[in-house]
N, C-alpha and C positions, 0 to 999 in steps of 0.2 A: 949467680951467687946464691949459695945455700945457707940455711940457718940451722942453729941447734934447736932440737925439739924436745928438750928434757921434760917439759910440762905438757906434752901433747896428749891427745885423746885417742890416738891411733894404735895404742898398745895397752895391754893389761886386760883384766876381767871387765866385760862390757857393763854389766849392771852396777858393780861397785864404782867404776870410773864415772858413770853417769850420776850416781847419787852423790858421790863426794864432790864432783864438780858443781852440781846444782845446789847443794846445801848453802854455800855462802851466797849464791845469787838469790835464793829464796829468802834467807835471813836479811840480805841487803834490801830487797824490795819491801819486805815487811817493815823494816826500819824507815824506808822512804815514805811509807804510808803514815808514819808517825807525824810527819809534817801536817797533814790534813786531819789526822785523828785527834791530835792535841788541840788543834783549832776547834774541832767539833765538840770535844769534851768540855773545854773551858768556856767556849761561847755558849753552849747549851746550858751549862750549869750557872754561869754568872751573868749572861746577857739576855737569856730568854729565847722563846720559840721563834720570834721574828728574826732575830740575829742568826739563829741556827738555820732557818730557811734561807736567809740571804747567803750565808757561807756555803750551804749545800748547792744552791743554784749556781753560784760562782764556781764552785769546785767542778761541776760538770762541764762548764764552759772551758775552764782552764785545762781539764783533762783532755778535751778535744784538741785544744791548741798545742799542748805539749806532746800529744800523741803523734803529731806530724813530725816533730823533731826527733822523738824517740824512734819512730818508724824508720826515718832516714838513717839514723845511727845504727839501728838493728840491721838494715840492709847492708850497710858498709861492713858491719861486723862479720856477715856471712862471707863476703869477698875476702876479707883479711884472714878469716879462719881457714878458708879453702887454700889460700896461697901459703899460709903457715904450714898446713898439712902437707902441701906439695913441696915444701922446703925452698920456695922461691922468694928470696929476700928482696930482689929488685922490684918484683911486682907488688910485694907487700908494702914497700915504701911508696910506690906509686899510688896504691889504693889509699893509703893514709893521707897523702897530700890532697888528692882529688876530693876525697870525702870531706876533709876539713873545710876546704874552700867552698865547696858546694853547699854544705849544710849550714855553714855560717851565713852564706848569702840568703838562704831560705829563711833563717831566723830573723835577719834584718828586714826582710820583706814582711814577715808576720807583724813586726812592730808597726810598720807603715799602714798595714791593713786594720789592725785591731784598735789602736787608739782613736783615730778619727771616727770610726764607726761604732764605738762602744755603746752609746745610748740606743742606737738602732738595733744592735744585737740583743741587748737586754729586753727591748720591747718585742722583738721577734720571739723571744723565749717566754713571752707573756708574764714577765716579772711583775707581781702585784705592786701597785703604787705605794702601799704602806712600807714596803721594804726596798723600793727602787733605788733610793739614794744610798743606803748603806751597802747594797749589792754592788752598785757602781764604784763606790769608794774601795771596797775590798778587792774587786776585780782589777781596777786600775793599778793598784799597788802590786798585786801578785803577778800581773802580766809583765811587770818590770824585770822579773827574774827569769824570763825566757832564755836569755843568753847564758845564764848559769846552768839551766837545764841542758842546753846544748853542750857546754863544755864538759859537764859531768858525764853525760851519756856517751859522748864521743870517746873520751878517755876510758870509760868503763868498758865499752865494747871492744876497744883496741886491746885492752889488757885481757879481757876474757877470750878474745880470739886466739891469743897465744897461750891459753891455759891458766891464766891468773884470775880466779874468781874471788879471791880473798881480799885483795886491796880495795875494791869497791865497797865491800862489807865494812872494813875498818873505817873508811872515810865516812860512810853513812852513819855508823855508830856514833862517831864524834859529832857530826852535824846534827843528828837527832837529839843528842843530849843538849846541844846548844839551843836547838829549837824549843825544847821544853822549858829551859831556863828563861829564854827570852819571852815566851808566851806568858809564863807566870808573872814576869816582871812588868811587861808592857800592859797586860790586861788588868791584873789584880792590883799591882802596886801603883802604876801610873794612870790607870783608868782610861786607856786609849781606845777601848772598845774594839770593834772589828778591825780598825786600822792597826792596832797593836798586833793582832793575830797575823795580819797580812805582812807586816814588817818583819815579824819573827821568822816567817816562812822564807821570805826573800833573802834575808841575811844568812840564814842557815844554808840555803841553796848556794849562795855565793861562796861560803866557806867550803862546802863539799866540792864545788866545781874547781876552785883554785887548788885545793889540796890534792885532788886526784890527778889533775893535769900536771902539776909539778912532779908528782911521783912517777907518772907515766914517762915524762921527759927524761927522768933520771934512769929508769929501769928498762926502757925500750930504746935501744940504739937505733932501731929501724925508724922510730918516730922522729928522732933528732935528725937523722939523715934525710928523711922525707922533706922536712922543712928547709934543710940546707941546700939540697940539690935541685929540687923542683923540676925534674925532667919527666914529662908525662907525654903519653901518646893520645892522639885524638880518639883512637879506637877504644882505649881504656876509659877515657872520659865518658864517652857515650854509653859504654856498657855499665859503668858504675852508676851513672845518673839514672839510666833506665831501671836498674835493679833497685836502687835506693827509692826511686819514685814509686815503684810497684809496692814495696813494703810500706813506704810512707802513706800511700793511698789506702792500703789495707788497714793500717792503724787508724787513719783519720776517718775512713768510712765507718769503721767499727764505732768510733766515738762520736761521729756525726749522728749515727742512728741513736746513740744514747742521748745526745743533745736534743734530738727531736722528741724523744720520749720525755725528757725533762720539760720541754715546752708543753706537752700534753698533761703531764703531772701538775705543772703550775696552774693549769686551767681549772683544777679541782680545788684550789684554795690552799691556805697556809698550813692547815692541819696535815693534809696529804703531802705537801711539800716537805714539812718537817719530818714526817714519818719516813718518807723516801730518802731524805738526806741522811738520817741516822741509819736506816736499814742498808743503804748502799755501802756505807762504810764497813758494816759487818760483812756484807756480801762480798765486797772486794777483798777483805782480809781472808775470808773463807776460801775463795778460789785462787787467790794470789799465788800460793805455792805451786799450783799446777800450771799457772801462766809462766812463772819463772822456770819451772822444770821444762816446759816446752821450749823456752828460749835456750836453756842449757842443752837440751836434746838437739836443737837446731844447729848449734855450734859443733856438737859431736858429729852430727851428720855431715856438715860441710867440711870439717877436717878430714874425715874418713873418705868422703867423696873426692876431695882434693888428692888424697893419698892413693886413690884407686882401690879402696878396701870395701867392696860391695857386700861381702859377707858380714862385716862389722856393722854396716848400715842396716842390714836386715835384722841382725841380732839386737842391735840397739833399739830398733822399732818395736820388736816384740817385748823387750824388757820395759821400755818406756810405757807402752800401753798397759801392761800389767800393773806397774807402779802407780800410774795416774788413776786407774780404775779403783784400785784398793783404797788409795788416799781419798778420792772423791766420795766414795760411799761412806767412809768413816766420818768425813766432815759433814756430809748431809745429815747423818744421824745426830751428830753433836749439835748442829745449828737448829734443827727441828725441835730437839728436846729442850734446848736452853734459849729459845728465841726471846721470850719475855725478859729474863734476866739480862740478856745481851742488850736489848733495847734500853733497859734502865741504866745502862752505863752511860748513855748519851742523852737521855731524856729524863727529866724530873719524874719521880714516881707518881706524882699527882696528875700528870698529863696522860690520862687513861686512854683517850681517843687516839692520840698519836701513837702510843705504845701498841694498842690493839691493831691498828692498821699496819704498823711495822712488822708485827708478829705474823700477820696474814701474808705479807709480802715474803718474809723469810721462809715460811713453811711451804709456800707454793714453789718459789724458785729454788730454795735450798734442797728440796727433795731431788732435784735434777742436776746437781753439780757434776755428775759424771759426763753429762752432755758437753759442758764447757771445758772440762778437763781433757777429753778426747779431742775436742776442736782445737785447743791450743797445740796439741801434738801435730795435727794436720797442718796448721800454720807453720810450725817449725820444720816439719818434714819437707814440704814443698819449697820453703825458703832455703833450706839446707842443700837441696839438690839443684838449686839454681832455677827454680820455677816459681818465683814469688807471685806471678800473676794468678796462679791457682789459688793462693791464699786470698787474693782480692776477691775472686769468684766466691769462695766459701764465705767470706765476710758479707758480701752482698746478699747471698742467700739467707744467712743467719739474721742479719739486721733488717734486710728487706721484709722478710716474713714478720719479724717482730714489730716493725713500724706499721706495716700494712694492717695486720690484725688489730693492733692497739688502736689505731686511728679509726678503723672501721667499726669496732665493737664498743670501745669504751664510751664514746659520747652518744651512741645510738641504741644501746641495748641495756637490759636490766643488770648486766654484769658490771657496768660502770668501770671503776678503777681496777677491779679484779681482772678485767680483760687485759690490762697492761701487764699485770704480773704473769698471767697465763701465757701470753704471747712469747715471753722470753725463752723458756725451755723448748717450746715448739720450734722456734728458729734454730736453736742449737742442734736439735735432733735431725732436722732436715739437712743442715750443713754437714753433720757427721756422716750421714748416709752418702752424700755426694763425695766427701773426702775418701771414704772407703772404696767407692767405685773407681775413683781416679787413681788411688793407690794401687789397686789390683791391676789396672791397665798399665801403670808404670812398671810394676813387677813383671807382668807378662812380657812387656817389651824388652826389659833387661834380660829375662831368661832366654828369649829368642836370640838376642845379640850374643849372649854368652855361648849358647849352643852353636851358633854360626861360627864364632871364632874358634871353637874347639874342633869343629869339622874341617875348617880351613887349615 
């Protein structure tokens, strides 16, 4: 059974299709960051450095947890996109059903693991005693929204797989506005402290998840059919679970490394924690466009791979690399020049020590955004051609280098916390070089196969 492909990525000018498809994804992810950015801004301004450090520490933990779910949804999106590109409706429906059941099951398992072990996790992260209680309170509430994270990302990747990157943006715009309103009301008007920030986030996530799922059920006949028929093959189950797990592992390994860095940062005290919490928000916003561009590029690759259009895959890779490089260099210049004013958005002007450390972090890491920009493309490329395990390898190289250098140098040398900041771009560059080598090997293999088929 074949499907209409009116919104496909397998036709039209390569660069413009990539940009137009990616822009709503970039805007949507920027809006998604508003959930945590509003928390950070209001908590830092109204509740002080201790609460800011608590929210920052919890944010890193929750990013790691949600990265598992997002990674699984991302992996499923690659399968859906390839089948959409191939015009195979039956297998698209099969992908949708298997993915939903599997990822929902993983989400429920996460609940079982997180809540009983919450205090142990926070102690493992070396959370200071003076903020232990409020960190735990904030984390327990925000962890309740994991199911909403699953519902939103599942529906968003299903829609993007068939060429609709606008609906997730509209949904997040509405939920972000709700988040801002609830943050102001709960924290300033009701005086609920960090609990109010957490409640605002969870309610907004619930709104986003419910809204986009209802829309997807209305607009995607394949999704409705998938839940109605529920006929799946064991072979497809194994393939999707293996692919999803590879992408989920890649995302969770990436964020587990960040979680380990958070533990090391925490050992340097509340000032460094607060600086890191604020700087990471700026950092994430700075390279978030290239991350989402990499995700859009991955869907472009998988659709064209499914349609058998190798020339468009190559052209898309060249265009994506040029776009990511130019954007990353521009953002590096911007963040380096305006590091201090950007820090003062989240930290009171009088907190000079926190601002100074945040500026140092931003100028060291911010100068190398091209490294993470290209790395996101490698992740997307190998996921798009059905080799997500390579993305896992690149993540292990990037984060392994980062963690190893940080833990070896920060506590034991005069560099101190600066070693943590320096280790980040070094890890990116090593992973980029590995990705380039593996890409060239893949291209060489494809060229030999093409020449062989022509000779035959």
